[in-house]
C-alpha positions as CSV (number, residue, x, y, z in Angstrom):
1,M,-134.7,-39.8,149.5
2,A,-132.0,-39.9,147.6
3,Q,-129.9,-36.6,147.1
4,T,-129.3,-35.2,143.2
5,S,-125.9,-33.9,144.4
6,A,-123.1,-36.3,145.5
7,Q,-121.4,-35.2,148.9
8,K,-118.0,-35.8,149.3
9,C,-116.7,-38.2,152.5
10,Y,-116.3,-36.0,155.3
11,I,-113.1,-37.6,156.6
12,C,-111.3,-38.2,153.3
13,T,-112.3,-35.4,151.5
14,E,-111.9,-37.7,148.1
15,K,-114.6,-40.3,147.5
16,N,-118.5,-39.9,147.4
17,G,-120.3,-40.1,150.8
18,V,-122.6,-43.4,151.0
19,F,-123.3,-43.2,154.6
20,Y,-124.4,-40.2,156.7
21,C,-123.8,-40.0,160.4
22,Y,-126.5,-38.4,162.0
23,E,-124.7,-37.4,165.2
24,C,-121.6,-36.3,163.6
25,Q,-123.6,-34.8,160.4
26,H,-121.2,-35.7,158.2
27,A,-121.1,-38.0,154.7
28,L,-118.9,-41.3,154.9
29,C,-117.6,-43.2,152.5
30,A,-117.6,-47.2,152.9
31,V,-113.9,-47.2,154.0
32,C,-114.1,-44.4,156.4
33,R,-117.2,-45.6,157.9
34,E,-115.5,-48.8,159.0
35,R,-113.0,-46.2,160.5
36,H,-115.8,-44.3,161.9
37,D,-117.1,-47.4,164.0
38,K,-113.8,-48.6,165.4
39,V,-113.8,-45.4,167.3
40,P,-115.3,-46.8,170.6
41,A,-116.7,-43.2,171.4
42,L,-118.9,-43.2,168.0
43,S,-120.1,-46.9,168.1
44,G,-123.4,-45.4,169.7
45,H,-123.9,-43.3,166.6
46,T,-126.8,-43.5,163.8
47,I,-125.5,-44.7,160.7
48,A,-128.0,-44.8,157.4
49,D,-127.5,-45.0,153.8
50,I,-127.4,-41.7,152.5
51,N,-129.3,-42.7,149.4
52,V,-132.7,-43.1,151.5
53,I,-132.5,-40.1,153.6
54,D,-133.6,-36.4,153.3
55,L,-130.4,-34.4,154.0
56,S,-132.5,-31.1,154.2
57,N,-134.2,-32.3,157.3
58,V,-131.0,-33.6,158.9
59,Q,-129.1,-31.1,158.6
60,N,-130.8,-28.0,159.6
61,D,-130.1,-28.7,163.6
62,K,-133.2,-30.5,164.6
63,T,-131.1,-33.1,166.2
64,R,-129.7,-30.2,168.6
65,C,-131.4,-28.5,171.2
66,I,-132.2,-24.9,170.7
67,T,-131.2,-23.5,173.9
68,H,-128.0,-25.2,174.6
69,D,-126.7,-26.4,171.4
70,K,-125.9,-29.6,172.3
71,E,-127.2,-33.2,171.0
72,Y,-130.2,-34.4,172.7
73,Q,-129.8,-37.0,175.2
74,F,-132.9,-37.7,177.5
75,Y,-136.7,-37.7,176.8
76,C,-138.5,-35.4,179.1
77,V,-141.6,-37.3,180.2
78,K,-143.4,-34.3,181.9
79,C,-142.7,-32.1,179.1
80,S,-143.1,-34.8,176.2
81,D,-140.1,-33.3,175.0
82,L,-136.1,-34.2,173.7
83,I,-133.6,-32.4,175.8
84,C,-129.6,-32.0,176.3
85,V,-128.1,-32.7,179.0
86,K,-127.9,-29.0,180.3
87,C,-131.4,-29.1,180.1
88,V,-131.8,-31.8,182.8
89,T,-130.0,-29.3,185.2
90,S,-131.9,-26.3,184.0
91,S,-135.0,-25.6,182.5
92,H,-136.0,-29.8,183.1
93,K,-134.7,-30.0,186.6
94,G,-136.6,-32.4,188.8
95,H,-138.6,-33.8,185.9
96,S,-138.7,-37.3,185.1
97,F,-137.1,-38.4,182.1
98,S,-135.9,-41.6,179.8
99,D,-133.5,-42.8,177.7
100,I,-134.2,-41.6,173.9
101,S,-134.2,-44.9,172.2
102,E,-137.2,-46.5,174.5
103,I,-139.8,-43.3,173.5
104,V,-138.5,-43.6,169.8
105,S,-138.8,-47.6,170.3
106,E,-142.5,-47.1,171.6
107,K,-143.5,-44.3,168.9
108,R,-141.8,-46.6,166.2
109,K,-144.6,-49.0,167.5
110,T,-146.9,-46.4,167.2
111,A,-146.2,-45.0,164.0
112,Q,-146.0,-49.1,162.5
113,T,-149.7,-49.5,164.2
114,A,-150.8,-46.1,162.6
115,L,-149.2,-47.1,159.0
116,Q,-150.8,-50.3,158.7
117,K,-154.5,-48.2,159.8
118,L,-153.8,-45.9,157.3
119,K,-152.8,-48.2,154.8
120,C,-156.2,-50.2,155.4
121,K,-158.0,-46.7,155.4
122,I,-156.3,-46.4,151.7
123,E,-157.3,-49.3,150.7
124,V,-161.1,-48.2,151.5
125,I,-160.6,-44.9,150.2
126,S,-159.5,-46.7,147.2
127,S,-162.5,-49.0,147.2
128,V,-164.9,-46.1,147.8
129,E,-163.2,-44.2,145.0
130,D,-163.4,-47.4,142.7
131,T,-167.4,-47.7,143.7
132,V,-168.2,-44.1,143.1
133,G,-166.4,-43.8,139.9
134,V,-167.8,-46.9,138.4
135,K,-171.0,-48.4,140.4
136,H,-172.3,-45.0,141.1
137,L,-171.7,-43.2,137.8
138,E,-172.8,-46.3,136.1
139,K,-176.0,-46.4,138.1
140,L,-176.7,-42.3,137.7
141,Q,-176.2,-43.1,134.0
142,Y,-178.9,-46.1,133.8
143,D,-181.1,-44.4,136.1
144,S,-181.3,-41.3,134.3
145,Q,-181.6,-43.2,131.1
146,K,-184.4,-45.4,132.4
147,V,-186.1,-42.3,133.7
148,I,-186.2,-40.3,130.4
149,T,-186.9,-43.7,128.3
150,D,-190.1,-43.5,130.9
151,I,-190.6,-39.7,130.2
152,E,-190.6,-40.3,126.3
153,S,-192.7,-43.4,126.5
154,T,-195.6,-41.5,128.5
155,F,-195.6,-38.5,126.0
156,K,-195.5,-40.5,123.2
157,E,-198.5,-42.4,125.0
158,L,-200.2,-38.8,125.4
159,H,-199.2,-38.1,122.3
160,L,-201.2,-41.2,120.4
161,F,-203.9,-40.8,122.5
162,T,-204.4,-37.2,121.9
163,K,-203.6,-38.0,118.2
164,S,-206.2,-40.4,117.8
165,K,-208.6,-38.0,119.6
166,E,-207.6,-35.6,116.8
167,D,-208.3,-38.1,114.2
168,I,-211.5,-39.0,115.5
169,K,-212.5,-35.3,115.7
170,K,-211.5,-34.8,112.1
171,T,-213.3,-37.8,110.6
172,E,-216.4,-36.4,112.5
173,V,-216.1,-33.0,110.8
174,E,-215.4,-34.5,107.2
175,D,-218.2,-37.3,107.6
176,N,-220.4,-34.3,108.5
177,E,-218.8,-32.3,105.4
178,R,-219.3,-35.2,102.7
179,I,-222.8,-36.2,103.9
180,Q,-223.9,-32.4,103.6
181,Q,-222.4,-31.5,100.5
182,E,-224.3,-35.0,99.3
183,S,-227.3,-33.2,100.5
184,I,-226.6,-30.0,98.6
185,E,-225.5,-31.6,95.6
186,L,-228.9,-33.5,95.5
187,F,-230.9,-30.3,96.0
188,L,-229.1,-28.5,93.4
189,K,-229.5,-31.3,91.0
190,T,-233.3,-31.5,91.8
191,T,-233.7,-27.6,91.4
192,G,-231.7,-27.6,87.8
193,I,-234.1,-30.1,86.7
194,I,-237.0,-27.7,88.0
195,H,-235.4,-25.2,86.7
196,D,-235.2,-26.6,83.0
197,R,-239.1,-27.4,83.1
198,Y,-239.7,-24.2,84.0
199,A,-237.5,-23.0,81.0
200,Q,-238.9,-25.3,78.6
201,V,-242.4,-24.2,79.4
202,V,-241.2,-20.6,79.3
203,T,-239.8,-21.5,75.6
204,A,-242.8,-23.2,74.7
205,L,-244.9,-20.4,76.1
206,Q,-243.0,-17.9,74.0
207,N,-243.2,-20.0,70.5
208,I,-246.9,-20.2,70.6
209,L,-247.5,-16.7,71.4
210,C,-245.9,-16.2,68.1
211,E,-248.9,-18.3,66.5
212,K,-251.4,-16.5,64.4
213,H,-254.0,-18.9,64.3
214,D,-256.2,-18.8,67.4
215,V,-257.3,-22.6,66.8
216,T,-253.7,-23.7,66.6
217,F,-252.7,-21.5,69.8
218,Y,-255.6,-22.8,71.6
219,K,-254.3,-26.3,71.2
220,L,-250.9,-25.8,71.4
221,Y,-251.6,-23.6,74.9
222,R,-254.0,-26.3,76.5
223,D,-251.2,-28.9,76.2
224,I,-248.8,-26.2,77.6
225,D,-251.3,-25.4,80.4
226,N,-251.1,-29.0,81.4
227,D,-247.3,-29.0,81.7
228,I,-247.6,-25.5,83.6
229,T,-250.0,-27.5,86.0
230,F,-247.4,-30.6,86.5
231,L,-244.5,-28.3,87.2
232,D,-243.1,-28.6,90.5
233,D,-243.1,-25.9,93.3
234,I,-240.1,-23.2,93.4
235,P,-238.0,-24.9,95.7
236,K,-237.5,-23.5,99.2
237,E,-234.0,-22.8,100.2
238,P,-232.5,-25.3,102.6
239,M,-231.1,-24.7,106.1
240,L,-227.2,-23.3,105.7
241,P,-225.2,-26.4,106.5
242,S,-224.2,-26.9,110.2
243,V,-220.6,-28.0,111.3
244,P,-220.8,-29.6,114.9
245,S,-218.0,-27.1,116.8
246,L,-215.6,-28.7,118.9
247,D,-216.5,-29.4,122.3
248,K,-213.2,-28.4,124.4
249,T,-214.3,-29.3,127.6
250,M,-215.4,-32.9,126.5
251,F,-212.1,-33.0,124.7
252,Y,-209.8,-31.6,127.7
253,T,-211.9,-34.0,130.1
254,E,-211.1,-37.2,128.1
255,I,-207.3,-36.4,128.4
256,L,-207.3,-35.5,132.2
257,E,-209.5,-38.5,132.6
258,Y,-206.7,-40.9,130.2
259,I,-204.3,-39.3,132.7
260,Q,-206.0,-39.9,136.0
261,S,-206.3,-43.8,134.6
262,K,-202.8,-43.8,134.1
263,T,-202.0,-42.3,137.7
264,E,-204.3,-45.0,139.0
265,N,-202.9,-48.0,137.2
266,R,-206.4,-48.7,135.3
267,D,-206.8,-50.7,132.2
268,V,-206.4,-48.0,129.4
269,D,-206.6,-49.8,126.7
270,V,-210.2,-51.4,127.5
271,K,-211.3,-48.0,128.6
272,E,-209.8,-46.5,125.3
273,A,-211.0,-49.2,123.1
274,K,-214.7,-48.7,124.6
275,L,-214.4,-44.9,124.1
276,N,-213.5,-45.2,120.5
277,A,-216.5,-47.6,120.3
278,E,-218.8,-45.4,121.6
279,S,-217.3,-42.8,119.5
280,T,-217.8,-44.9,116.2
281,E,-221.1,-45.8,117.0
282,N,-221.9,-42.0,117.6
283,R,-220.9,-41.0,114.0
284,R,-222.5,-44.2,112.9
285,L,-225.7,-42.9,114.0
286,Q,-225.1,-39.3,113.2
287,I,-224.2,-40.5,109.4
288,V,-227.7,-42.8,109.7
289,I,-229.8,-39.7,110.9
290,I,-228.3,-37.2,108.4
291,D,-229.0,-40.1,105.4
292,M,-232.4,-40.5,106.8
293,E,-233.2,-37.0,107.4
294,S,-232.0,-36.7,103.6
295,K,-234.2,-39.6,102.1
296,Y,-237.2,-38.6,104.0
297,A,-236.8,-35.1,102.7
298,K,-236.7,-36.5,99.2
299,K,-239.8,-38.6,99.9
300,E,-241.6,-35.7,101.0
301,R,-240.8,-34.1,97.6
302,E,-242.1,-37.0,95.8
303,N,-244.9,-37.2,97.7
304,E,-245.7,-33.6,97.0
305,S,-245.1,-34.2,93.2
306,L,-247.4,-37.3,93.4
307,T,-250.0,-35.5,95.0
308,K,-250.1,-32.7,92.4
309,E,-250.1,-35.5,89.6
310,I,-253.1,-37.1,91.2
311,K,-254.7,-33.5,91.7
312,V,-254.5,-32.9,88.1
313,L,-255.6,-36.5,86.8
314,Q,-258.5,-36.0,89.1
315,E,-259.5,-32.7,87.1
316,R,-258.9,-33.8,83.8
317,E,-260.9,-36.9,84.2
318,E,-264.1,-34.6,85.4
319,S,-263.3,-32.4,82.8
320,Q,-263.4,-35.2,80.2
321,D,-266.6,-36.4,81.7
322,H,-268.3,-33.0,81.4
323,T,-267.1,-32.4,78.0
324,T,-268.0,-36.0,76.4
325,P,-269.1,-35.5,72.8
326,D,-272.6,-36.3,71.9
327,T,-272.7,-39.1,69.4
328,S,-276.3,-38.7,68.4
329,D,-277.6,-38.0,64.6
330,D,-276.6,-34.2,65.2
331,S,-273.3,-35.3,65.3
332,I,-270.6,-36.3,63.0
333,C,-267.7,-38.5,64.0
334,M,-264.9,-38.2,61.3
335,T,-261.0,-39.6,61.5
336,C,-258.2,-36.8,60.6
337,A,-256.3,-37.6,57.8
338,N,-253.4,-35.9,58.8
339,C,-253.2,-37.0,62.7
340,S,-255.8,-39.8,62.7
341,D,-257.8,-38.3,65.6
342,Y,-261.0,-38.5,66.0
343,S,-263.4,-35.4,65.8
344,Y,-266.9,-34.6,66.2
345,M,-268.8,-31.9,64.0
346,Y,-271.6,-30.1,65.7
347,S,-271.6,-27.0,63.6
348,H,-271.1,-26.3,60.1
349,A,-267.2,-26.7,60.3
350,I,-265.1,-29.5,61.1
351,Y,-261.8,-29.3,62.6
352,C,-259.5,-32.2,64.1
353,E,-259.3,-31.8,67.8
354,G,-255.7,-33.1,67.6
355,C,-254.2,-31.0,64.9
356,G,-256.6,-28.3,64.5
357,E,-256.6,-29.3,60.4
358,H,-260.1,-28.1,58.6
359,M,-261.7,-31.3,57.5
360,G,-264.6,-30.0,55.5
361,N,-268.3,-28.4,56.1
362,R,-271.4,-29.9,57.5
363,V,-273.2,-29.2,54.5
364,N,-270.6,-31.3,52.4
365,M,-271.0,-34.2,54.6
366,M,-274.7,-34.4,54.4
């Protein structure tokens, strides 16, 4: 570890130190280092480049015995500790010891082995970091997005199913409304026609009631009376329109069955198509039934009207059979100059049966 502040050489005190002697605990310049190595007593000292060591560690008396303030000379095998020459004869007396270089050489090998193992572990850690930082994150993001897509797809399918059911239910109600509205409009139209007929007869009656001439009144009333006979009965108010309510139980059941079919991996498309077909068929049948009911009611009204007409015709025919004029010599058949109708005279006065015009007296005709 390089030093930020240069130390002067301890010997010459002029040049900056470029080496460091652990035993002397001084910085040395290159020249003084050569002088230092030539001294036999200093030949065994450890010299290192001052730029690659941490002086804060080597200058804090860690290289000297804290008890006797002497340099460490030996290694106590029993205590696993460095000792000085005084320790050998005092606190470590009788202990086996070895040279420091031997234990340091062993420890250097151990440290080198540990260094290689730690480097391998660092590579493993780096690999784990890369794997977790890349592969795991990518997998997490991919799987999360896949599940989100699956959730969206599932809810979309469910929404489409419920939306289709909603459309079907709405269509059923709208079809029912259309059919019943047509039936109501037909009833109102028929009732309007009947109302107009009644109004016409009422107007005609009001008009003939103003007629002062009895015969004319009678003739007119007889025609109106026939019209009254042919008038339709007052139509009965039909039943209130019925709108089928939503069967919520069935609706929820269909949704639950759909969900259940998904969990059981069944063929939903076939089932849904079948349900749609059945629902469509049901709607068609309902429309047919309502249409047939409407036609049946119309036929019933037509039959009633025809029955009345037949009855009136039968009564008219019977009436004509009983009132056929006698064409004997006592009667005179004449043609009205006003309306060209034929009339028979049974009394002295002759009046046209068609328009009521006076045609003369029997005496004049004789």
